N, C-alpha and C positions, 0 to 999 in steps of 0.2 A: 793751523796743525801742520808741521812739517810732511811734505811728501816723501816717499820712498824712491830714490833715483839710483836702486842699485843697478836694476837691469831694467829695459824695456820689457814690455807685454810683447807677444807675438805679433797680437795686433798693431801695436805701436810701429815695431819692428817692420812689418811688414808694408805700411803706410810709408816709412821712409827708405825703403828700397823702392817701392814704385814712383816714389817721388825722384829718387836719383838717378832710375832708370829713365824716368821723362826726362831730365837732364842730358843725360849721356846719348839719348837716342836724338833726342833734338840738334844738341851739339855736331854730333858726326854727321848729320844731315847738312846742317849750315857748313861745317867744314867743306865736305863735297862739292857744296854749290858755290863755295868760293872759289877752289880748284877748276871749278868747271867755268869759271867765268860768268855767274850768274848772280852774283850779288855786287850794289853799288860801293861796297867799302869793305875794307878788311876786318875780321872777326877775332876777339881774344878770346881763348875757348878756355871753359875751366874742368875740361876732362881731367879726370884725377883726383880733383879736389872737392866732389860732391859730397861726401859724408860732413865735410866743416859746416856748410851752409843748410843741407838739410837736417843735421844733428841739433842744431841752433835754431832754426826756423821752426821746427816741430814743437816748440814750446810757447810760437806766437801766434796771436790772432790777428784778423785783420785791422783790430784795434791798436796794435801794438806797430810801431815803425821801423825800418831800417833806410840804412843808405849803402851804397853800393861802390863800385871800382869800375874801371875801365875793362874789368873781364865780370860783368854783371849778368849776363846769362842765367848763370847757376844760381845767384842769388834771387832773381827775380821769379826764377820756377821754384824755387824751394820756397820762396814766401807763399805758393800759391797763385801766382800769376799764370794768366790764359797763355799755353804754349803758341796755340794759334793766331792770338794777337801779337805775341812777339817776334812770330816768325813773320808774318804780315808785314811789321814794322821793319823787319831786318830788311825786308825784299822790297821796303819803301811803298808799302801798298796802303790804300785808304784805309783798309779795315786794322792796320797797326795801332798798338795801344796808343801811340802817339799822333794817330793820323798819317804815319808814312815820313813824318818829318823830322823824328828824334833820331832815328837810326839806331845800330848796334851798340852805341856807347851811349844810349840815352834813355832805354827802356826804362819806363815808370808806370804805376799804375796807384793813384792815391786812394783809390777806391780798396786796394789790398795793405795800405800802409808802406807802400813801396815808392820811398820819395826818389829815387831814379839811380842809374849807373852815373859815373863821372868820368870825364875825361882829364880832370884835374889828380895830379897823385897827390891823396889825401884831403881831396876835396870834400871827401863827407863827412868830415870828423865834424866840422863848424856845423853843418847843418843837422848832424845827428844830436850834438848838444843842444841846438835848439829845440828840437822835438823833445829831448829828456825832459827841458825846461818846461815846456808845454804839457807835457805829461806828467808832470810833478804838478803843476798849479791847477791842472784837471781834475785831480785827486781821486782818481779813478782805478789807482794801480797799473796803467801802461807802463811799457817800457821802450826805449828806443836802444836799437843795435846798429852799430857803424861796421863794417866791414872794411878792411883795408890791408894791404901788404906789408911785407918786411921793409922793402923799399919805402912806404909812407911812413913808416915808424920814424924815420930820421926827420921829417918834417915840422917845423916848430908848432905847426898846429894842434900838433898831437899832445904838448907838452900845456896848451894853452886849455885844450879839452878836457886835461887830468885834472887841471888845476881849477877850472869853475865846476866842473860835476864832484870833485873833491869838496870845494867850500860850502856848494849849495846840496849837497847829497842828492844829487840828480839819480834817475834811473836808467844810467846809459852803460851797456855792455859793448866795451870796445873789444872787436875781434881782428886779432892779428893774424892773418893766414901765411904763416912762413913757410913758403915754398923751394927756400935756399936761392932763388936768383931776383935779383933787380933788373929787370929785362933781360939783359945778354951778360951781366955780370954778376958773380957770385957773390952773396949777402954778405960774408967775411970781411970783403974788401973793400966795400962801403959803409959797413956796419960794425960800431965798436961795441964790445959787451954784450949783455944779455937784454933783449929787448923787455922783457918778463920785469927786470930789476927795476924798469925806469917808473912803474908804477908804486916802488917804495915811498921815496920821499913825498908823495901826495898821499900815503896812508890809505889805497886803492887794493885790496884784493887782489892777488894776482895766481893764475892757474895756467899750466900748459898741460898738455893732453895730445895723445895720437890722432892727429885729423885725418887719417886716413880708416878710424876705426868711429862707425856712426853711433855705437852703442856709447863708448867712451865719451863722444864730443856730448852726445845727448844728457848724459851722467851730469857731467862737469856743468854745460849750460844749464840745466835744471836747477842746480841748486845756487849758481848765480843769480839767473833770473827770478826766482821764488823771494831770493832776500833783497832784490832791488824793489819786488811789486810790494815787499813789507816795509818799505823805507829805508834800505840798508844802503842804499847809494850806488855811486859806481863799483865796476868790475872790469878786469882785463883778462882775456881768455886768448892764449896764444894757441893756435892748432897748428900742427907740424904737419905738412900736408907737400905734395908735389903736383904741377903742371905735366902730365906727360906729352902734351903737345908744344909746340914753341909757343915764344910769349905772344907772338901774332901769327895766323896761318900766312901773311904775305912776306915773311922773311925770308922765305927762300926764293925770293925775288930779289933780295938786296944785300943779302950775307954771300961772304966768299967762303965759307967755312963754317962747321958746325963750331957750336961753342959748349955743346956738353956730348959726353962721351955714348956710345952705346950701351956700354956695360951698365953706366950711371941709370939712363932711363929704364934698361931693362928690370935694374933691381928694383924700381919702384912701381912700373907694372906688376911685378909678381905681388906686391904690396895692392893692388887694386882695391878701391873701397866698394865696389858693387862684389866682387866676388868674396871678401869678407865679410860683407853683411850677408850675402846667399847662404854663407856658412854659417854664421849665427843660427839665421831662419833654420837651417837644416839640424842645429842643435835643439832646435825648441820642439822640434817632430814635424816640421813641414816637409812633406815629400818632395821629392826633386821633381816630379812631374807637375806639383803646384806652381812650382818656382819657375819652371820652363813656362807656364801657361802665363804667368804675370807677364813674363816678357814678352810673351809672345802679343799679348793684348796691348802692351805699351806701345810696341812697336808700329802696330796697326792704327792706334790713336795718331800718332805722330806722322807717318805715312799719310793719312786722311788730313791732318790738318796742314801738312807740307803741301801738297797738292791744291787744296782748298786756297792757300795762302798765295801761291805762284799762280792761280786765274783771278784772283781779286782786281779788283780796279786801281788803276794808278790815283793818286791825291789830284783833285781839281787844283791848278796852280793859282786860281784866284783866291784862295785862302790864304797864300804867304803872308799879306798884309795882316790879317787878322790873326794868325799865329804869332806875330812879332808884335802888333802894336794895339791898343784899344782905341774905339772912336775910327775905325778905319774909314768911315765916311768921311770925315773931316780932311783926310787927305785927297 
């Protein structure tokens, strides 16, 4: 029986708002830590795009799969990843979700269906297609979602993924998070036509949505994912969003000038997905005081996780071989 995806309940909306806050608080912390010189590597922040990942992952369980991008913190947390384990990983600590050896661009947790962030542009497309094939063979209604940016839409692997997924009717949700920029280049300079139209030759249903409206994302994703669970095959969802921080926090160290105007960034800050989600909660009757309490609770949780991660032990260097090779005793 088809579910009603007109509007999320107050409970669902509150859950998504909290998850968006977890992402925002975690990434604000990571950005500050990088600027203070406390991280071993630069970070690509998801700030401003939270509604896209959260609205989609709200429909996914630990049994479903996702693949991510170099901007993977948000997807990891949206899918239910542990903030402490992720923060510890980015600090290169032994308690990290990858033992401190993966770092910011490789956060993954198979127990949560998180197949990992990826430093290769479009690198998650093939992985997600394989996961969707496995899901179909499993026959239990699982799906795989692949997050990628508008720049990655120009990689040939997208066409290969759509071709195979269409032929085999795989439960693959292709999520193009269109933030208007391919690193430091405006998307229209490097991308011809409408990315949404690329699904048409393969007969794949495609939708676009305001990616800063978590309710709109939730509705569109819910309909598409339900169809996939019922054997409907793949779908393409394009979410229009914007990263209000730079491509990478380290860019201030090597760029000679800004590539975006202050006015452009401010116009998107005014459409902040967290503020819009809070407004939606208010429309459901939730008091402002309750919303403030949620923010305070999340901030305390992330502050505690951050403090704990900073104090965590470093990885044992002796583990390096076992992280790279099997049967290390033979070496």
